[in-house]
C-alpha positions as CSV (number, residue, x, y, z in Angstrom):
1,M,-34.3,18.5,-17.2
2,K,-32.1,17.5,-14.3
3,F,-30.8,14.0,-14.7
4,F,-28.8,13.7,-11.5
5,E,-27.8,15.5,-8.3
6,T,-24.2,16.4,-7.4
7,I,-23.1,16.4,-3.7
8,S,-20.0,17.2,-1.6
9,A,-17.4,14.6,-0.7
10,A,-18.5,14.5,2.9
11,E,-22.1,13.8,1.9
12,F,-20.9,11.3,-0.8
13,W,-18.8,9.4,1.8
14,Q,-21.8,9.1,4.2
15,L,-24.0,7.8,1.5
16,S,-21.4,5.3,0.3
17,K,-21.8,3.4,3.5
18,S,-25.3,2.4,2.4
19,H,-25.3,2.8,-1.4
20,I,-23.3,1.3,-4.2
21,V,-20.5,3.4,-5.6
22,F,-19.4,3.3,-9.2
23,D,-15.9,4.6,-9.9
24,V,-15.9,5.3,-13.7
25,R,-12.2,6.0,-14.0
26,S,-9.9,3.6,-15.9
27,P,-8.7,0.4,-14.2
28,V,-5.2,1.7,-13.6
29,E,-6.6,4.8,-11.9
30,F,-8.8,2.6,-9.8
31,A,-6.0,0.3,-8.9
32,E,-3.8,3.1,-7.6
33,G,-6.5,4.2,-5.1
34,H,-10.3,4.3,-4.8
35,I,-13.0,5.0,-2.3
36,P,-13.3,1.9,0.0
37,G,-16.1,-0.3,-1.2
38,A,-16.3,1.2,-4.7
39,I,-16.8,-0.8,-7.9
40,N,-14.9,0.0,-11.0
41,L,-17.2,0.8,-13.9
42,P,-14.7,2.3,-16.3
43,M,-15.9,4.5,-19.2
44,F,-12.5,3.9,-20.9
45,D,-10.0,1.2,-20.5
46,D,-6.4,2.2,-19.8
47,Q,-5.4,2.4,-23.5
48,Q,-8.5,4.3,-24.4
49,R,-8.0,6.8,-21.6
50,A,-4.4,7.4,-22.8
51,E,-5.6,7.9,-26.4
52,V,-8.2,10.5,-25.4
53,G,-5.7,12.2,-23.1
54,T,-3.1,12.4,-25.9
55,L,-5.7,13.8,-28.3
56,Y,-6.7,16.5,-25.7
57,K,-3.0,17.5,-25.4
58,H,-2.2,17.6,-29.1
59,S,-5.5,18.3,-30.9
60,G,-7.6,20.1,-28.3
61,R,-10.8,19.5,-26.3
62,D,-13.2,19.1,-29.2
63,A,-11.2,16.3,-30.8
64,A,-10.8,14.5,-27.4
65,V,-14.5,14.8,-26.6
66,L,-15.5,13.4,-30.0
67,R,-13.2,10.4,-29.7
68,G,-14.5,9.8,-26.2
69,L,-18.1,9.8,-27.3
70,K,-17.3,7.3,-30.1
71,I,-15.6,5.0,-27.6
72,A,-18.4,5.4,-25.0
73,G,-21.1,5.0,-27.5
74,L,-20.0,1.4,-28.3
75,K,-20.0,0.5,-24.6
76,M,-23.2,2.2,-23.3
77,A,-25.4,-1.0,-23.3
78,D,-22.7,-3.0,-21.5
79,L,-22.2,-0.2,-18.9
80,V,-25.9,-0.1,-18.2
81,V,-26.1,-3.9,-17.8
82,Q,-23.1,-4.0,-15.5
83,A,-24.4,-1.2,-13.3
84,T,-27.9,-2.6,-13.1
85,Q,-26.7,-6.1,-12.2
86,A,-24.3,-4.7,-9.5
87,A,-27.1,-2.5,-8.1
88,Q,-29.4,-5.6,-7.9
89,V,-26.7,-7.6,-6.1
90,A,-26.1,-4.8,-3.7
91,G,-29.8,-4.8,-2.6
92,G,-31.8,-3.5,-5.6
93,S,-31.9,0.2,-4.7
94,K,-32.1,2.4,-7.8
95,Q,-30.0,5.1,-6.0
96,V,-26.4,4.7,-7.0
97,L,-23.3,6.9,-6.5
98,V,-21.0,7.9,-9.4
99,H,-17.6,9.6,-9.6
100,C,-14.6,10.1,-11.8
101,W,-11.4,12.0,-11.2
102,R,-12.6,15.6,-11.0
103,G,-16.3,15.3,-11.4
104,G,-16.1,16.1,-15.1
105,M,-17.3,14.6,-18.3
106,R,-16.8,10.9,-17.4
107,S,-19.0,11.0,-14.3
108,Q,-21.5,13.4,-15.9
109,S,-21.8,11.2,-19.0
110,I,-22.3,8.0,-16.9
111,G,-24.7,9.8,-14.6
112,W,-26.8,10.8,-17.6
113,L,-26.6,7.3,-19.0
114,L,-27.6,5.5,-15.8
115,A,-30.5,8.0,-15.2
116,T,-31.7,7.4,-18.8
117,A,-31.6,3.6,-18.0
118,G,-33.9,4.1,-14.9
119,L,-31.3,4.3,-12.1
120,E,-31.1,7.3,-9.8
121,P,-27.4,8.4,-9.9
122,T,-25.8,11.0,-7.6
123,V,-22.5,12.4,-8.7
124,L,-19.5,13.4,-6.5
125,E,-18.8,17.1,-6.9
126,G,-15.1,17.5,-7.6
127,G,-14.7,13.8,-8.1
128,Y,-12.2,11.4,-6.5
129,K,-9.9,14.4,-6.1
130,S,-12.3,16.0,-3.6
131,F,-12.6,12.7,-1.7
132,R,-8.8,12.7,-1.3
133,R,-8.9,16.2,0.2
134,L,-11.5,14.9,2.6
135,A,-9.3,12.0,3.6
136,H,-6.3,14.3,4.1
137,D,-8.3,16.6,6.3
138,Q,-9.1,13.6,8.5
139,F,-5.4,13.0,9.2
140,E,-5.0,16.7,10.3
141,I,-7.5,16.2,13.1
142,P,-5.7,16.3,16.5
143,W,-6.4,12.7,17.4
144,R,-5.7,11.6,21.0
145,L,-3.4,8.8,20.1
146,Q,-2.1,6.3,22.7
147,V,0.9,4.4,21.3
148,V,1.4,0.7,22.1
149,S,5.1,0.2,22.2
150,G,7.3,-2.8,23.1
151,L,10.1,-5.1,21.8
152,T,9.5,-7.4,18.8
153,G,7.4,-10.4,19.8
154,A,5.9,-8.7,22.9
155,G,2.4,-9.1,21.4
156,K,1.6,-5.5,20.5
157,T,-0.9,-6.6,17.9
158,R,-2.6,-8.9,20.4
159,V,-2.8,-6.0,22.8
160,L,-4.6,-3.9,20.2
161,R,-7.1,-6.8,19.5
162,M,-7.8,-7.1,23.3
163,L,-8.4,-3.3,23.5
164,E,-10.7,-3.4,20.4
165,A,-12.7,-6.3,21.9
166,A,-13.1,-4.2,25.1
167,G,-14.7,-1.4,23.1
168,E,-11.6,0.9,22.7
169,Q,-10.9,2.7,19.4
170,V,-8.0,0.9,17.7
171,L,-6.2,1.9,14.4
172,D,-4.3,-1.2,13.4
173,L,-1.7,0.1,10.9
174,E,-0.2,-3.3,10.2
175,G,-3.6,-4.9,9.7
176,V,-4.6,-2.2,7.1
177,A,-1.1,-2.5,5.4
178,N,-1.2,-6.3,5.2
179,H,2.3,-6.3,6.7
180,R,3.8,-7.0,10.2
181,G,6.3,-4.2,9.9
182,S,9.7,-6.0,9.7
183,A,11.8,-7.6,7.0
184,F,9.8,-10.8,7.7
185,G,6.5,-8.9,7.9
186,G,5.1,-9.6,4.4
187,I,5.4,-13.3,4.6
188,G,2.0,-15.1,4.6
189,Q,0.2,-11.8,4.2
190,E,-2.1,-10.6,1.4
191,V,-0.7,-8.2,-1.3
192,Q,-0.1,-4.8,0.2
193,P,-2.3,-1.9,-1.0
194,T,-0.8,1.1,-2.7
195,T,0.2,3.9,-0.4
196,E,-2.8,5.9,-1.7
197,Q,-5.2,3.0,-1.0
198,F,-3.6,2.5,2.4
199,S,-4.4,6.1,3.3
200,N,-8.0,5.7,2.0
201,E,-8.5,2.7,4.2
202,L,-7.1,4.5,7.2
203,F,-9.5,7.3,6.6
204,A,-12.4,4.9,6.4
205,R,-11.5,3.6,9.9
206,L,-10.8,7.0,11.4
207,S,-14.1,8.3,10.1
208,T,-15.9,5.9,12.4
209,F,-14.0,7.2,15.5
210,S,-14.8,10.0,17.9
211,S,-12.0,12.6,18.1
212,G,-12.8,13.1,21.8
213,R,-11.8,9.5,22.7
214,T,-8.4,7.8,22.8
215,V,-7.3,6.0,19.6
216,W,-4.8,3.2,20.3
217,I,-2.1,2.7,17.7
218,E,1.0,0.6,17.4
219,D,4.4,2.1,17.4
220,E,5.5,2.1,13.8
221,G,8.1,3.8,11.5
222,H,7.2,6.0,8.6
223,N,6.9,2.9,6.4
224,V,4.9,-0.3,7.0
225,G,6.4,-2.6,4.4
226,S,6.1,-0.7,1.1
227,V,3.4,1.7,2.2
228,V,3.9,5.1,3.8
229,V,1.9,6.3,6.8
230,P,0.3,9.7,6.0
231,A,2.6,12.4,7.2
232,P,0.3,14.3,9.6
233,L,-0.7,11.0,11.3
234,Y,2.9,9.8,11.6
235,Q,4.0,13.1,13.1
236,R,1.2,12.9,15.7
237,L,2.2,9.3,16.4
238,R,5.8,10.3,17.0
239,H,4.8,13.0,19.6
240,S,2.0,11.1,21.3
241,P,2.2,9.4,24.7
242,G,2.9,5.7,24.7
243,I,3.0,2.6,26.9
244,I,5.7,-0.1,26.8
245,F,4.3,-3.6,26.9
246,E,6.8,-6.1,28.2
247,T,6.9,-9.9,28.6
248,T,9.6,-12.5,29.1
249,T,12.0,-13.3,26.3
250,E,10.7,-16.9,26.3
251,H,7.2,-15.6,25.8
252,R,8.3,-13.3,22.9
253,I,10.0,-16.2,21.2
254,A,6.9,-18.3,21.6
255,N,4.8,-15.5,20.1
256,L,7.1,-15.2,17.1
257,L,7.2,-18.9,16.6
258,E,3.4,-19.0,16.5
259,D,3.4,-16.2,13.9
260,Y,6.3,-17.4,11.7
261,G,7.0,-21.0,12.6
262,D,5.0,-22.6,9.9
263,L,5.8,-20.2,7.1
264,P,7.8,-21.2,3.9
265,A,11.4,-21.7,4.8
266,E,12.6,-20.1,1.5
267,Q,10.8,-16.9,2.2
268,L,12.2,-16.8,5.8
269,V,15.7,-17.2,4.3
270,E,15.1,-14.4,1.8
271,S,14.1,-12.1,4.7
272,V,17.3,-13.0,6.6
273,E,19.2,-12.1,3.4
274,R,17.6,-8.6,3.4
275,I,19.1,-7.8,6.8
276,R,22.4,-9.8,6.4
277,K,24.6,-6.7,6.7
278,R,22.9,-5.4,9.8
279,L,22.6,-8.8,11.3
280,G,26.2,-9.7,10.6
281,P,27.5,-12.4,8.3
282,Q,28.0,-15.0,11.0
283,N,24.6,-14.6,12.6
284,A,22.9,-14.5,9.1
285,L,24.6,-17.7,8.1
286,A,23.6,-19.4,11.4
287,A,20.0,-18.2,11.1
288,T,19.8,-19.5,7.5
289,A,21.2,-22.9,8.5
290,A,18.7,-23.1,11.4
291,I,15.7,-22.3,9.1
292,E,16.8,-24.8,6.5
293,S,17.2,-27.5,9.2
294,G,13.7,-26.8,10.5
295,N,14.8,-25.1,13.7
296,V,12.9,-21.8,13.3
297,K,13.1,-21.2,17.1
298,Q,16.9,-21.0,16.9
299,A,16.7,-18.6,14.0
300,I,14.3,-16.4,15.9
301,E,16.7,-16.3,18.9
302,L,19.6,-15.3,16.6
303,V,17.6,-12.5,14.9
304,L,15.9,-11.1,18.0
305,G,19.0,-9.4,19.3
306,Y,19.2,-7.3,16.1
307,Y,15.6,-6.3,16.3
308,D,15.8,-5.4,20.0
309,K,18.7,-3.0,19.4
310,F,16.9,-1.5,16.4
311,Y,13.6,-1.0,18.2
312,I,15.2,0.5,21.4
313,K,17.2,3.0,19.3
314,A,14.1,4.0,17.2
315,T,12.0,4.4,20.4
316,Q,14.7,6.6,22.0
317,N,14.7,8.9,19.0
318,M,10.9,9.4,19.2
319,P,10.1,12.9,20.6
320,R,7.5,11.6,23.0
321,P,7.1,11.8,26.8
322,A,8.6,9.0,29.0
323,M,6.5,5.9,28.7
324,P,5.2,3.8,31.6
325,T,5.6,0.0,31.4
326,V,2.9,-2.7,31.6
327,M,4.5,-6.1,32.4
328,M,2.1,-8.6,30.8
329,S,3.6,-11.9,32.2
330,G,1.1,-13.7,34.3
331,L,-1.8,-11.3,33.5
332,T,-5.1,-12.3,31.9
333,D,-6.4,-10.5,28.8
334,Q,-8.8,-8.5,31.0
335,E,-6.0,-7.5,33.4
336,I,-3.8,-6.4,30.5
337,V,-6.6,-4.2,29.2
338,A,-7.3,-2.7,32.6
339,S,-3.5,-2.0,33.1
340,A,-3.3,-0.4,29.7
341,I,-6.2,1.9,30.3
342,E,-4.9,2.8,33.8
343,A,-1.5,3.6,32.3
344,S,-3.0,5.7,29.5
345,Q,-4.8,7.8,32.1
346,V,-1.5,8.7,33.6
347,T,0.1,9.6,30.3
348,S,-2.8,11.6,28.9
């Protein structure tokens, strides 16, 4: 009797958009990275997984399987209740998706259990490992990237939002990373994902795009805060055509004041300390004093020179074609979008 069907990672990913996904790996595995939207339904907790793994290594497969069965046997009813309730909350469909790390005993055991309890599980062939291969393949696609470049505070993220609102394909690295990409970029943001989860979320967004259309992306380094941009995507970003978006220094300062002006002073000071050596002791001291006195605008003016030099140097080292410029001062959002699209047609 066949209790469940197994399907490929590509099929599993498509179904995951409309069906609930149960990741039966341990909580620590799930926290490191998981399929976007998945729910953790662990067969073992972290300690139990370590115990079974140690047994497998030192006493062999049979001993590990026996111990695993004893642990799982005590949890079967709870697992069924959790899965059934989650399926009801998700819409009541009996068809559910299940995976573990390699499509082995954990997902097969939970698949059997859920099928016995009246659900209709489908198991990911090759497990989460096969999903990761699918995600990596997505980054190897020769995406037609168009890089949004410009000095700190020019409003590059705002340009991306305008383009997205106009129907363009936009991959917002900073938005996915929960980080604005500078020493100050993590302040006021949610906790950053792991690098693995960051790449999973990027895959999820790219999977909705057409490879035949332009994908707009902000100019970033290899790291966005603590996470690392997938190497194939970063190399394509480095070599892709770009556009420099410019505005007045006053407008840049106003943009930065809007983004950072009401953030906790102690966190702003900590960020200044992180770049003290590169900023220079005198400038760092003056910026700190300005923040502590409530004059964030003055601190921004002091720090902006450092970031301008850093950004110009980094841009010059990018092996990409010469970039046209869009001067945004005085333009409406619609005019900025039109100018960006016109410039992209020249660079492509």
